[in-house]
DRENLUM-334558 format. One record per atom (N, C-alpha, C): residue number from 1; atom name; x, y, z. Coordinates in Angstrom, 3 decimals. Layout:
<r resi="NUM" name="CA" u="X" v="Y" w="Z"/>
...
This chain:
<r resi="1" name="N" u="-26.096" v="2.818" w="6.969"/>
<r resi="1" name="CA" u="-25.798" v="1.786" w="7.942"/>
<r resi="1" name="C" u="-24.970" v="2.387" w="9.066"/>
<r resi="2" name="N" u="-25.365" v="2.211" w="10.320"/>
<r resi="2" name="CA" u="-24.578" v="2.716" w="11.440"/>
<r resi="2" name="C" u="-23.220" v="2.016" w="11.509"/>
<r resi="3" name="N" u="-22.208" v="2.752" w="11.963"/>
<r resi="3" name="CA" u="-20.871" v="2.178" w="12.042"/>
<r resi="3" name="C" u="-20.799" v="0.988" w="12.977"/>
<r resi="4" name="N" u="-21.622" v="0.990" w="14.043"/>
<r resi="4" name="CA" u="-21.526" v="-0.142" w="14.964"/>
<r resi="4" name="C" u="-21.920" v="-1.452" w="14.299"/>
<r resi="5" name="N" u="-22.744" v="-1.385" w="13.247"/>
<r resi="5" name="CA" u="-23.086" v="-2.609" w="12.515"/>
<r resi="5" name="C" u="-21.942" v="-3.020" w="11.592"/>
<r resi="6" name="N" u="-21.240" v="-2.041" w="11.033"/>
<r resi="6" name="CA" u="-20.111" v="-2.346" w="10.166"/>
<r resi="6" name="C" u="-18.902" v="-2.774" w="10.990"/>
<r resi="7" name="N" u="-18.551" v="-1.951" w="11.957"/>
<r resi="7" name="CA" u="-17.383" v="-2.239" w="12.777"/>
<r resi="7" name="C" u="-17.810" v="-2.959" w="14.038"/>
<r resi="8" name="N" u="-18.152" v="-4.236" w="13.871"/>
<r resi="8" name="CA" u="-18.595" v="-5.036" w="15.007"/>
<r resi="8" name="C" u="-17.434" v="-5.356" w="15.929"/>
<r resi="9" name="N" u="-16.242" v="-5.122" w="15.507"/>
<r resi="9" name="CA" u="-15.051" v="-5.331" w="16.311"/>
<r resi="9" name="C" u="-13.875" v="-4.689" w="15.612"/>
<r resi="10" name="N" u="-12.747" v="-4.676" w="16.277"/>
<r resi="10" name="CA" u="-11.586" v="-4.030" w="15.674"/>
<r resi="10" name="C" u="-11.053" v="-4.821" w="14.484"/>
<r resi="11" name="N" u="-11.397" v="-6.100" w="14.376"/>
<r resi="11" name="CA" u="-10.921" v="-6.907" w="13.248"/>
<r resi="11" name="C" u="-11.383" v="-6.307" w="11.925"/>
<r resi="12" name="N" u="-12.609" v="-5.840" w="11.871"/>
<r resi="12" name="CA" u="-13.144" v="-5.270" w="10.636"/>
<r resi="12" name="C" u="-12.335" v="-4.046" w="10.213"/>
<r resi="13" name="N" u="-12.062" v="-3.170" w="11.156"/>
<r resi="13" name="CA" u="-11.277" v="-1.971" w="10.856"/>
<r resi="13" name="C" u="-9.863" v="-2.347" w="10.425"/>
<r resi="14" name="N" u="-9.280" v="-3.347" w="11.079"/>
<r resi="14" name="CA" u="-7.924" v="-3.773" w="10.724"/>
<r resi="14" name="C" u="-7.879" v="-4.372" w="9.322"/>
<r resi="15" name="N" u="-8.906" v="-5.125" w="8.963"/>
<r resi="15" name="CA" u="-8.968" v="-5.721" w="7.621"/>
<r resi="15" name="C" u="-9.024" v="-4.621" w="6.563"/>
<r resi="16" name="N" u="-9.895" v="-3.643" w="6.773"/>
<r resi="16" name="CA" u="-10.018" v="-2.535" w="5.819"/>
<r resi="16" name="C" u="-8.701" v="-1.780" w="5.723"/>
<r resi="17" name="N" u="-8.071" v="-1.544" w="6.865"/>
<r resi="17" name="CA" u="-6.802" v="-0.821" w="6.902"/>
<r resi="17" name="C" u="-5.726" v="-1.561" w="6.100"/>
<r resi="18" name="N" u="-5.598" v="-2.867" w="6.325"/>
<r resi="18" name="CA" u="-4.591" v="-3.663" w="5.609"/>
<r resi="18" name="C" u="-4.866" v="-3.672" w="4.109"/>
<r resi="19" name="N" u="-6.117" v="-3.869" w="3.734"/>
<r resi="19" name="CA" u="-6.446" v="-3.906" w="2.309"/>
<r resi="19" name="C" u="-6.240" v="-2.543" w="1.653"/>
<r resi="20" name="N" u="-6.506" v="-1.460" w="2.390"/>
<r resi="20" name="CA" u="-6.286" v="-0.127" w="1.830"/>
<r resi="20" name="C" u="-4.789" v="0.134" w="1.647"/>
<r resi="21" name="N" u="-3.990" v="-0.259" w="2.647"/>
<r resi="21" name="CA" u="-2.544" v="-0.053" w="2.550"/>
<r resi="21" name="C" u="-1.927" v="-0.886" w="1.425"/>
<r resi="22" name="N" u="-2.537" v="-2.007" w="1.103"/>
<r resi="22" name="CA" u="-2.024" v="-2.912" w="0.073"/>
<r resi="22" name="C" u="-2.955" v="-2.945" w="-1.133"/>
<r resi="23" name="N" u="-3.521" v="-1.804" w="-1.489"/>
<r resi="23" name="CA" u="-4.543" v="-1.762" w="-2.529"/>
<r resi="23" name="C" u="-4.022" v="-2.096" w="-3.923"/>
<r resi="24" name="N" u="-2.727" v="-2.030" w="-4.138"/>
<r resi="24" name="CA" u="-2.178" v="-2.332" w="-5.462"/>
<r resi="24" name="C" u="-2.043" v="-3.836" w="-5.707"/>
<r resi="25" name="N" u="-2.093" v="-4.629" w="-4.637"/>
<r resi="25" name="CA" u="-1.966" v="-6.081" w="-4.783"/>
<r resi="25" name="C" u="-3.132" v="-6.768" w="-4.089"/>
<r resi="26" name="N" u="-3.465" v="-7.950" w="-4.567"/>
<r resi="26" name="CA" u="-4.482" v="-8.718" w="-3.868"/>
<r resi="26" name="C" u="-3.781" v="-9.646" w="-2.874"/>
<r resi="27" name="N" u="-4.442" v="-9.909" w="-1.767"/>
<r resi="27" name="CA" u="-3.842" v="-10.668" w="-0.672"/>
<r resi="27" name="C" u="-4.643" v="-11.923" w="-0.370"/>
<r resi="28" name="N" u="-3.936" v="-12.968" w="0.068"/>
<r resi="28" name="CA" u="-4.614" v="-14.181" w="0.510"/>
<r resi="28" name="C" u="-5.197" v="-13.939" w="1.895"/>
<r resi="29" name="N" u="-6.077" v="-14.827" w="2.315"/>
<r resi="29" name="CA" u="-6.673" v="-14.708" w="3.641"/>
<r resi="29" name="C" u="-5.606" v="-14.748" w="4.730"/>
<r resi="30" name="N" u="-4.627" v="-15.628" w="4.584"/>
<r resi="30" name="CA" u="-3.550" v="-15.733" w="5.574"/>
<r resi="30" name="C" u="-2.740" v="-14.446" w="5.623"/>
<r resi="31" name="N" u="-2.437" v="-13.863" w="4.460"/>
<r resi="31" name="CA" u="-1.685" v="-12.606" w="4.425"/>
<r resi="31" name="C" u="-2.465" v="-11.484" w="5.107"/>
<r resi="32" name="N" u="-3.754" v="-11.421" w="4.854"/>
<r resi="32" name="CA" u="-4.582" v="-10.383" w="5.481"/>
<r resi="32" name="C" u="-4.556" v="-10.543" w="6.996"/>
<r resi="33" name="N" u="-4.774" v="-11.761" w="7.476"/>
<r resi="33" name="CA" u="-4.791" v="-12.013" w="8.921"/>
<r resi="33" name="C" u="-3.447" v="-11.658" w="9.548"/>
<r resi="34" name="N" u="-2.352" v="-12.076" w="8.923"/>
<r resi="34" name="CA" u="-1.021" v="-11.792" w="9.471"/>
<r resi="34" name="C" u="-0.720" v="-10.299" w="9.489"/>
<r resi="35" name="N" u="-0.990" v="-9.614" w="8.387"/>
<r resi="35" name="CA" u="-0.702" v="-8.177" w="8.311"/>
<r resi="35" name="C" u="-1.595" v="-7.373" w="9.254"/>
<r resi="36" name="N" u="-2.823" v="-7.844" w="9.461"/>
<r resi="36" name="CA" u="-3.752" v="-7.144" w="10.356"/>
<r resi="36" name="C" u="-3.488" v="-7.482" w="11.818"/>
<r resi="37" name="N" u="-2.738" v="-8.543" w="12.055"/>
<r resi="37" name="CA" u="-2.462" v="-8.948" w="13.433"/>
<r resi="37" name="C" u="-3.686" v="-9.541" w="14.116"/>
<r resi="38" name="N" u="-4.511" v="-10.229" w="13.339"/>
<r resi="38" name="CA" u="-5.715" v="-10.846" w="13.897"/>
<r resi="38" name="C" u="-5.684" v="-12.343" w="13.623"/>
<r resi="39" name="N" u="-6.459" v="-13.081" w="14.368"/>
<r resi="39" name="CA" u="-6.551" v="-14.522" w="14.178"/>
<r resi="39" name="C" u="-7.356" v="-14.812" w="12.911"/>
<r resi="40" name="N" u="-7.009" v="-15.898" w="12.257"/>
<r resi="40" name="CA" u="-7.687" v="-16.297" w="11.022"/>
<r resi="40" name="C" u="-9.196" v="-16.430" w="11.238"/>
<r resi="41" name="N" u="-9.598" v="-16.947" w="12.402"/>
<r resi="41" name="CA" u="-11.023" v="-17.108" w="12.711"/>
<r resi="41" name="C" u="-11.731" v="-15.756" w="12.755"/>
<r resi="42" name="N" u="-11.078" v="-14.753" w="13.329"/>
<r resi="42" name="CA" u="-11.657" v="-13.403" w="13.376"/>
<r resi="42" name="C" u="-11.833" v="-12.850" w="11.969"/>
<r resi="43" name="N" u="-10.858" v="-13.121" w="11.118"/>
<r resi="43" name="CA" u="-10.953" v="-12.685" w="9.724"/>
<r resi="43" name="C" u="-12.155" v="-13.329" w="9.049"/>
<r resi="44" name="N" u="-12.332" v="-14.620" w="9.273"/>
<r resi="44" name="CA" u="-13.421" v="-15.343" w="8.622"/>
<r resi="44" name="C" u="-14.799" v="-14.939" w="9.149"/>
<r resi="45" name="N" u="-14.851" v="-14.357" w="10.339"/>
<r resi="45" name="CA" u="-16.124" v="-13.846" w="10.864"/>
<r resi="45" name="C" u="-16.446" v="-12.475" w="10.272"/>
<r resi="46" name="N" u="-15.422" v="-11.645" w="10.068"/>
<r resi="46" name="CA" u="-15.636" v="-10.263" w="9.625"/>
<r resi="46" name="C" u="-15.720" v="-10.121" w="8.104"/>
<r resi="47" name="N" u="-14.996" v="-10.939" w="7.379"/>
<r resi="47" name="CA" u="-14.901" v="-10.779" w="5.929"/>
<r resi="47" name="C" u="-16.227" v="-10.934" w="5.181"/>
<r resi="48" name="N" u="-17.092" v="-11.892" w="5.542"/>
<r resi="48" name="CA" u="-18.352" v="-12.023" w="4.793"/>
<r resi="48" name="C" u="-19.209" v="-10.752" w="4.786"/>
<r resi="49" name="N" u="-19.245" v="-10.022" w="5.901"/>
<r resi="49" name="CA" u="-20.004" v="-8.771" w="5.945"/>
<r resi="49" name="C" u="-19.406" v="-7.755" w="4.976"/>
<r resi="50" name="N" u="-18.084" v="-7.635" w="4.976"/>
<r resi="50" name="CA" u="-17.428" v="-6.682" w="4.074"/>
<r resi="50" name="C" u="-17.670" v="-7.053" w="2.611"/>
<r resi="51" name="N" u="-17.724" v="-8.350" w="2.332"/>
<r resi="51" name="CA" u="-18.029" v="-8.793" w="0.961"/>
<r resi="51" name="C" u="-19.474" v="-8.477" w="0.591"/>
<r resi="52" name="N" u="-20.410" v="-8.758" w="1.510"/>
<r resi="52" name="CA" u="-21.825" v="-8.476" w="1.227"/>
<r resi="52" name="C" u="-22.055" v="-6.995" w="0.987"/>
<r resi="53" name="N" u="-21.340" v="-6.149" w="1.717"/>
<r resi="53" name="CA" u="-21.484" v="-4.703" w="1.553"/>
<r resi="53" name="C" u="-20.801" v="-4.196" w="0.282"/>
<r resi="54" name="N" u="-19.970" v="-5.023" w="-0.318"/>
<r resi="54" name="CA" u="-19.267" v="-4.622" w="-1.532"/>
<r resi="54" name="C" u="-17.988" v="-3.854" w="-1.269"/>
<r resi="55" name="N" u="-17.552" v="-3.799" w="-0.013"/>
<r resi="55" name="CA" u="-16.338" v="-3.064" w="0.329"/>
<r resi="55" name="C" u="-15.079" v="-3.857" w="-0.018"/>
<r resi="56" name="N" u="-15.196" v="-5.177" w="0.000"/>
<r resi="56" name="CA" u="-14.080" v="-6.071" w="-0.287"/>
<r resi="56" name="C" u="-14.546" v="-7.070" w="-1.337"/>
<r resi="57" name="N" u="-13.672" v="-7.371" w="-2.287"/>
<r resi="57" name="CA" u="-14.032" v="-8.344" w="-3.318"/>
<r resi="57" name="C" u="-12.938" v="-9.395" w="-3.467"/>
<r resi="58" name="N" u="-13.374" v="-10.619" w="-3.788"/>
<r resi="58" name="CA" u="-12.418" v="-11.670" w="-4.112"/>
<r resi="58" name="C" u="-12.019" v="-11.454" w="-5.570"/>
<r resi="59" name="N" u="-10.713" v="-11.311" w="-5.804"/>
<r resi="59" name="CA" u="-10.233" v="-11.014" w="-7.149"/>
<r resi="59" name="C" u="-9.963" v="-12.262" w="-7.966"/>
<r resi="60" name="N" u="-9.444" v="-13.297" w="-7.309"/>
<r resi="60" name="CA" u="-9.128" v="-14.529" w="-8.026"/>
<r resi="60" name="C" u="-8.870" v="-15.652" w="-7.040"/>
<r resi="61" name="N" u="-8.753" v="-16.847" w="-7.581"/>
<r resi="61" name="CA" u="-8.442" v="-18.010" w="-6.764"/>
<r resi="61" name="C" u="-7.279" v="-18.736" w="-7.422"/>
<r resi="62" name="N" u="-6.230" v="-18.992" w="-6.638"/>
<r resi="62" name="CA" u="-5.060" v="-19.714" w="-7.120"/>
<r resi="62" name="C" u="-4.961" v="-20.990" w="-6.297"/>
<r resi="63" name="N" u="-5.304" v="-22.114" w="-6.894"/>
<r resi="63" name="CA" u="-5.377" v="-23.363" w="-6.134"/>
<r resi="63" name="C" u="-6.477" v="-23.234" w="-5.099"/>
<r resi="64" name="N" u="-6.125" v="-23.456" w="-3.840"/>
<r resi="64" name="CA" u="-7.098" v="-23.294" w="-2.754"/>
<r resi="64" name="C" u="-7.101" v="-21.879" w="-2.182"/>
<r resi="65" name="N" u="-6.127" v="-21.065" w="-2.578"/>
<r resi="65" name="CA" u="-5.987" v="-19.719" w="-2.016"/>
<r resi="65" name="C" u="-6.902" v="-18.729" w="-2.731"/>
<r resi="66" name="N" u="-7.730" v="-18.038" w="-1.937"/>
<r resi="66" name="CA" u="-8.571" v="-16.965" w="-2.476"/>
<r resi="66" name="C" u="-7.886" v="-15.638" w="-2.184"/>
<r resi="67" name="N" u="-7.846" v="-14.760" w="-3.167"/>
<r resi="67" name="CA" u="-7.193" v="-13.467" w="-3.002"/>
<r resi="67" name="C" u="-8.224" v="-12.347" w="-3.022"/>
<r resi="68" name="N" u="-8.000" v="-11.341" w="-2.159"/>
<r resi="68" name="CA" u="-8.963" v="-10.260" w="-1.963"/>
<r resi="68" name="C" u="-8.308" v="-8.900" w="-2.119"/>
<r resi="69" name="N" u="-9.152" v="-7.921" w="-2.486"/>
<r resi="69" name="CA" u="-8.751" v="-6.516" w="-2.584"/>
<r resi="69" name="C" u="-9.875" v="-5.655" w="-2.037"/>
<r resi="70" name="N" u="-9.511" v="-4.438" w="-1.655"/>
<r resi="70" name="CA" u="-10.542" v="-3.474" w="-1.265"/>
<r resi="70" name="C" u="-11.186" v="-2.958" w="-2.550"/>
<r resi="71" name="N" u="-12.474" v="-2.704" w="-2.496"/>
<r resi="71" name="CA" u="-13.205" v="-2.215" w="-3.664"/>
<r resi="71" name="C" u="-13.190" v="-0.686" w="-3.637"/>
<r resi="72" name="N" u="-12.217" v="-0.088" w="-4.323"/>
<r resi="72" name="CA" u="-12.064" v="1.372" w="-4.309"/>
<r resi="72" name="C" u="-13.227" v="2.092" w="-4.965"/>
<r resi="73" name="N" u="-14.023" v="1.391" w="-5.756"/>
<r resi="73" name="CA" u="-15.163" v="2.005" w="-6.416"/>
<r resi="73" name="C" u="-16.411" v="2.063" w="-5.552"/>
<r resi="74" name="N" u="-16.401" v="1.391" w="-4.404"/>
<r resi="74" name="CA" u="-17.566" v="1.354" w="-3.524"/>
<r resi="74" name="C" u="-17.768" v="2.704" w="-2.837"/>
<r resi="75" name="N" u="-19.004" v="3.178" w="-2.796"/>
<r resi="75" name="CA" u="-19.313" v="4.493" w="-2.211"/>
<r resi="75" name="C" u="-18.941" v="4.553" w="-0.734"/>
<r resi="76" name="N" u="-19.194" v="3.473" w="0.008"/>
<r resi="76" name="CA" u="-18.884" v="3.474" w="1.436"/>
<r resi="76" name="C" u="-17.371" v="3.545" w="1.660"/>
<r resi="77" name="N" u="-16.602" v="2.836" w="0.845"/>
<r resi="77" name="CA" u="-15.141" v="2.880" w="0.950"/>
<r resi="77" name="C" u="-14.655" v="4.292" w="0.641"/>
<r resi="78" name="N" u="-15.223" v="4.913" w="-0.390"/>
<r resi="78" name="CA" u="-14.823" v="6.279" w="-0.748"/>
<r resi="78" name="C" u="-15.077" v="7.250" w="0.402"/>
<r resi="79" name="N" u="-16.262" v="7.136" w="1.039"/>
<r resi="79" name="CA" u="-16.579" v="8.034" w="2.158"/>
<r resi="79" name="C" u="-15.664" v="7.775" w="3.346"/>
<r resi="80" name="N" u="-15.381" v="6.510" w="3.618"/>
<r resi="80" name="CA" u="-14.508" v="6.164" w="4.733"/>
<r resi="80" name="C" u="-13.103" v="6.707" w="4.499"/>
<r resi="81" name="N" u="-12.596" v="6.560" w="3.297"/>
<r resi="81" name="CA" u="-11.262" v="7.059" w="2.972"/>
<r resi="81" name="C" u="-11.236" v="8.582" w="3.032"/>
<r resi="82" name="N" u="-12.305" v="9.230" w="2.570"/>
<r resi="82" name="CA" u="-12.402" v="10.693" w="2.654"/>
<r resi="82" name="C" u="-12.319" v="11.130" w="4.116"/>
<r resi="83" name="N" u="-13.032" v="10.423" w="4.982"/>
<r resi="83" name="CA" u="-13.008" v="10.735" w="6.408"/>
<r resi="83" name="C" u="-11.607" v="10.543" w="6.975"/>
<r resi="84" name="N" u="-10.973" v="9.417" w="6.664"/>
<r resi="84" name="CA" u="-9.637" v="9.146" w="7.185"/>
<r resi="84" name="C" u="-8.628" v="10.166" w="6.675"/>
<r resi="85" name="N" u="-8.731" v="10.555" w="5.412"/>
<r resi="85" name="CA" u="-7.838" v="11.580" w="4.868"/>
<r resi="85" name="C" u="-8.029" v="12.908" w="5.595"/>
<r resi="86" name="N" u="-9.292" v="13.253" w="5.871"/>
<r resi="86" name="CA" u="-9.584" v="14.497" w="6.582"/>
<r resi="86" name="C" u="-9.036" v="14.453" w="8.007"/>
<r resi="87" name="N" u="-9.221" v="13.331" w="8.686"/>
<r resi="87" name="CA" u="-8.698" v="13.192" w="10.046"/>
<r resi="87" name="C" u="-7.174" v="13.266" w="10.056"/>
<r resi="88" name="N" u="-6.518" v="12.614" w="9.096"/>
<r resi="88" name="CA" u="-5.060" v="12.664" w="9.016"/>
<r resi="88" name="C" u="-4.566" v="14.075" w="8.740"/>
<r resi="89" name="N" u="-5.281" v="14.809" w="7.889"/>
<r resi="89" name="CA" u="-4.896" v="16.194" w="7.594"/>
<r resi="89" name="C" u="-5.013" v="17.061" w="8.844"/>
<r resi="90" name="N" u="-6.088" v="16.851" w="9.595"/>
<r resi="90" name="CA" u="-6.259" v="17.625" w="10.832"/>
<r resi="90" name="C" u="-5.179" v="17.290" w="11.847"/>
<r resi="91" name="N" u="-4.831" v="16.019" w="11.950"/>
<r resi="91" name="CA" u="-3.776" v="15.622" w="12.880"/>
<r resi="91" name="C" u="-2.435" v="16.203" w="12.459"/>
<r resi="92" name="N" u="-2.185" v="16.294" w="11.160"/>
<r resi="92" name="CA" u="-0.928" v="16.847" w="10.664"/>
<r resi="92" name="C" u="-0.821" v="18.340" w="10.956"/>
<r resi="93" name="N" u="-1.967" v="19.036" w="11.051"/>
<r resi="93" name="CA" u="-1.976" v="20.476" w="11.322"/>
<r resi="93" name="C" u="-1.625" v="20.797" w="12.768"/>
<r resi="94" name="N" u="-1.854" v="19.855" w="13.644"/>
<r resi="94" name="CA" u="-1.592" v="20.112" w="15.065"/>
<r resi="94" name="C" u="-0.103" v="20.307" w="15.306"/>
<r resi="95" name="N" u="0.192" v="21.277" w="16.174"/>
<r resi="95" name="CA" u="1.580" v="21.553" w="16.512"/>
<r resi="95" name="C" u="2.019" v="20.597" w="17.619"/>
<r resi="96" name="N" u="3.277" v="20.138" w="17.554"/>
<r resi="96" name="CA" u="3.744" v="19.218" w="18.595"/>
<r resi="96" name="C" u="3.855" v="19.930" w="19.946"/>
<r resi="97" name="N" u="3.676" v="19.184" w="20.995"/>
<r resi="97" name="CA" u="3.800" v="19.725" w="22.347"/>
<r resi="97" name="C" u="5.271" v="20.007" w="22.602"/>
<r resi="98" name="N" u="5.568" v="21.226" w="23.070"/>
<r resi="98" name="CA" u="6.956" v="21.609" w="23.274"/>
<r resi="98" name="C" u="7.497" v="21.133" w="24.615"/>
<r resi="99" name="N" u="6.647" v="21.162" w="25.640"/>
<r resi="99" name="CA" u="7.124" v="20.806" w="26.965"/>
<r resi="99" name="C" u="6.072" v="19.948" w="27.653"/>
<r resi="100" name="N" u="6.522" v="18.869" w="28.235"/>
<r resi="100" name="CA" u="5.628" v="17.998" w="28.978"/>
<r resi="100" name="C" u="5.760" v="18.340" w="30.452"/>
<r resi="101" name="N" u="4.633" v="18.653" w="31.072"/>
<r resi="101" name="CA" u="4.627" v="18.991" w="32.495"/>
<r resi="101" name="C" u="4.230" v="17.744" w="33.270"/>
<r resi="102" name="N" u="5.099" v="17.264" w="34.169"/>
<r resi="102" name="CA" u="4.753" v="16.059" w="34.924"/>
<r resi="102" name="C" u="3.581" v="16.316" w="35.868"/>
<r resi="103" name="N" u="2.717" v="15.332" w="35.992"/>
<r resi="103" name="CA" u="1.569" v="15.422" w="36.889"/>
<r resi="103" name="C" u="1.978" v="14.814" w="38.219"/>
<r resi="104" name="N" u="1.781" v="15.562" w="39.317"/>
<r resi="104" name="CA" u="2.141" v="15.003" w="40.624"/>
<r resi="104" name="C" u="1.413" v="13.683" w="40.867"/>
<r resi="105" name="N" u="2.092" v="12.773" w="41.566"/>
<r resi="105" name="CA" u="1.548" v="11.437" w="41.794"/>
<r resi="105" name="C" u="0.196" v="11.501" w="42.494"/>
<r resi="106" name="N" u="0.019" v="12.443" w="43.411"/>
<r resi="106" name="CA" u="-1.236" v="12.555" w="44.150"/>
<r resi="106" name="C" u="-2.402" v="12.815" w="43.191"/>
<r resi="107" name="N" u="-2.174" v="13.663" w="42.186"/>
<r resi="107" name="CA" u="-3.227" v="13.983" w="41.223"/>
<r resi="107" name="C" u="-3.416" v="12.833" w="40.237"/>
<r resi="108" name="N" u="-2.302" v="12.296" w="39.709"/>
<r resi="108" name="CA" u="-2.416" v="11.254" w="38.689"/>
<r resi="108" name="C" u="-3.047" v="9.981" w="39.235"/>
<r resi="109" name="N" u="-2.877" v="9.705" w="40.516"/>
<r resi="109" name="CA" u="-3.474" v="8.488" w="41.076"/>
<r resi="109" name="C" u="-4.985" v="8.626" w="41.233"/>
<r resi="110" name="N" u="-5.487" v="9.878" w="41.269"/>
<r resi="110" name="CA" u="-6.930" v="10.074" w="41.415"/>
<r resi="110" name="C" u="-7.664" v="10.060" w="40.068"/>
<r resi="111" name="N" u="-6.905" v="10.084" w="38.964"/>
<r resi="111" name="CA" u="-7.523" v="10.057" w="37.641"/>
<r resi="111" name="C" u="-7.879" v="8.615" w="37.310"/>
<r resi="112" name="N" u="-9.162" v="8.352" w="37.023"/>
<r resi="112" name="CA" u="-9.539" v="6.964" w="36.723"/>
<r resi="112" name="C" u="-8.926" v="6.494" w="35.403"/>
<r resi="113" name="N" u="-8.465" v="5.270" w="35.414"/>
<r resi="113" name="CA" u="-7.904" v="4.670" w="34.209"/>
<r resi="113" name="C" u="-9.051" v="4.137" w="33.361"/>
<r resi="114" name="N" u="-9.022" v="4.452" w="32.081"/>
<r resi="114" name="CA" u="-10.072" v="3.986" w="31.181"/>
<r resi="114" name="C" u="-9.850" v="2.508" w="30.888"/>
<r resi="115" name="N" u="-10.878" v="1.684" w="31.077"/>
<r resi="115" name="CA" u="-10.704" v="0.265" w="30.772"/>
<r resi="115" name="C" u="-10.555" v="0.016" w="29.272"/>
<r resi="116" name="N" u="-11.063" v="0.948" w="28.459"/>
<r resi="116" name="CA" u="-10.974" v="0.822" w="27.002"/>
<r resi="116" name="C" u="-10.562" v="2.176" w="26.428"/>
<r resi="117" name="N" u="-9.240" v="2.467" w="26.374"/>
<r resi="117" name="CA" u="-8.798" v="3.794" w="25.947"/>
<r resi="117" name="C" u="-9.223" v="4.171" w="24.535"/>
<r resi="118" name="N" u="-9.437" v="3.217" w="23.648"/>
<r resi="118" name="CA" u="-9.829" v="3.538" w="22.280"/>
<r resi="118" name="C" u="-11.297" v="3.875" w="22.136"/>
<r resi="119" name="N" u="-12.090" v="3.661" w="23.201"/>
<r resi="119" name="CA" u="-13.533" v="3.865" w="23.121"/>
<r resi="119" name="C" u="-13.883" v="5.317" w="22.809"/>
<r resi="120" name="N" u="-13.211" v="6.262" w="23.463"/>
<r resi="120" name="CA" u="-13.500" v="7.678" w="23.230"/>
<r resi="120" name="C" u="-13.142" v="8.070" w="21.797"/>
<r resi="121" name="N" u="-12.031" v="7.544" w="21.292"/>
<r resi="121" name="CA" u="-11.633" v="7.823" w="19.912"/>
<r resi="121" name="C" u="-12.685" v="7.281" w="18.954"/>
<r resi="122" name="N" u="-13.177" v="6.075" w="19.234"/>
<r resi="122" name="CA" u="-14.187" v="5.465" w="18.359"/>
<r resi="122" name="C" u="-15.475" v="6.282" w="18.372"/>
<r resi="123" name="N" u="-15.871" v="6.774" w="19.551"/>
<r resi="123" name="CA" u="-17.082" v="7.604" w="19.627"/>
<r resi="123" name="C" u="-16.918" v="8.862" w="18.779"/>
<r resi="124" name="N" u="-15.736" v="9.483" w="18.878"/>
<r resi="124" name="CA" u="-15.480" v="10.684" w="18.083"/>
<r resi="124" name="C" u="-15.503" v="10.364" w="16.593"/>
<r resi="125" name="N" u="-14.952" v="9.217" w="16.206"/>
<r resi="125" name="CA" u="-14.957" v="8.798" w="14.810"/>
<r resi="125" name="C" u="-16.379" v="8.542" w="14.336"/>
<r resi="126" name="N" u="-17.184" v="7.872" w="15.166"/>
<r resi="126" name="CA" u="-18.583" v="7.616" w="14.813"/>
<r resi="126" name="C" u="-19.331" v="8.924" w="14.570"/>
<r resi="127" name="N" u="-19.098" v="9.920" w="15.431"/>
<r resi="127" name="CA" u="-19.754" v="11.215" w="15.294"/>
<r resi="127" name="C" u="-19.328" v="11.893" w="13.991"/>
<r resi="128" name="N" u="-18.029" v="11.851" w="13.696"/>
<r resi="128" name="CA" u="-17.527" v="12.484" w="12.474"/>
<r resi="128" name="C" u="-18.101" v="11.821" w="11.229"/>
<r resi="129" name="N" u="-18.164" v="10.497" w="11.233"/>
<r resi="129" name="CA" u="-18.698" v="9.775" w="10.076"/>
<r resi="129" name="C" u="-20.169" v="10.097" w="9.877"/>
<r resi="130" name="N" u="-20.924" v="10.163" w="10.964"/>
<r resi="130" name="CA" u="-22.351" v="10.460" w="10.820"/>
<r resi="130" name="C" u="-22.553" v="11.876" w="10.283"/>
<r resi="131" name="N" u="-21.697" v="12.811" w="10.674"/>
<r resi="131" name="CA" u="-21.806" v="14.176" w="10.147"/>
<r resi="131" name="C" u="-21.497" v="14.214" w="8.654"/>
<r resi="132" name="N" u="-20.470" v="13.472" w="8.239"/>
<r resi="132" name="CA" u="-20.128" v="13.435" w="6.817"/>
<r resi="132" name="C" u="-21.246" v="12.772" w="6.032"/>
<r resi="133" name="N" u="-21.802" v="11.690" w="6.573"/>
<r resi="133" name="CA" u="-22.902" v="10.995" w="5.897"/>
<r resi="133" name="C" u="-24.103" v="11.912" w="5.743"/>
<r resi="134" name="N" u="-24.394" v="12.699" w="6.795"/>
<r resi="134" name="CA" u="-25.518" v="13.633" w="6.730"/>
<r resi="134" name="C" u="-25.275" v="14.697" w="5.668"/>
<r resi="135" name="N" u="-24.024" v="15.189" w="5.577"/>
<r resi="135" name="CA" u="-23.734" v="16.228" w="4.586"/>
<r resi="135" name="C" u="-23.755" v="15.652" w="3.172"/>
<r resi="136" name="N" u="-23.388" v="14.373" w="3.009"/>
<r resi="136" name="CA" u="-23.453" v="13.731" w="1.690"/>
<r resi="136" name="C" u="-24.893" v="13.554" w="1.234"/>
<r resi="137" name="N" u="-25.806" v="13.317" w="2.175"/>
<r resi="137" name="CA" u="-27.204" v="13.101" w="1.838"/>
<r resi="137" name="C" u="-27.919" v="14.402" w="1.508"/>
<r resi="138" name="N" u="-27.361" v="15.515" w="1.972"/>
<r resi="138" name="CA" u="-27.999" v="16.823" w="1.730"/>
<r resi="138" name="C" u="-27.807" v="17.298" w="0.326"/>
């Protein structure tokens, strides 16, 4: 499945992130939305896809509250976590910048501002995931 079908918006990634960070406990829908910093409606749009894919499971129901956890046994979750661990390891290897050189205003004003700064990062992530998926299939 292409990532653009899975990550139809940032809400999906935030939900997975929150559930992964809180994998030892199950969370209510309200807790997931609050911790992810997304609106409850966005959660309710994204969660059914994650459930159908088997990445997220409802663990129990207490009264009207349904509690959810990430499915650590799911192959897609395992590959995603492997990718994130690899990316974090690579970022940790990078040496910090020792000196910041200011860019003259004349030059910095000519650099176009990206309307969506995370877009390039997402493209790079999509490329990395597809490479890992290809190597897993080999």
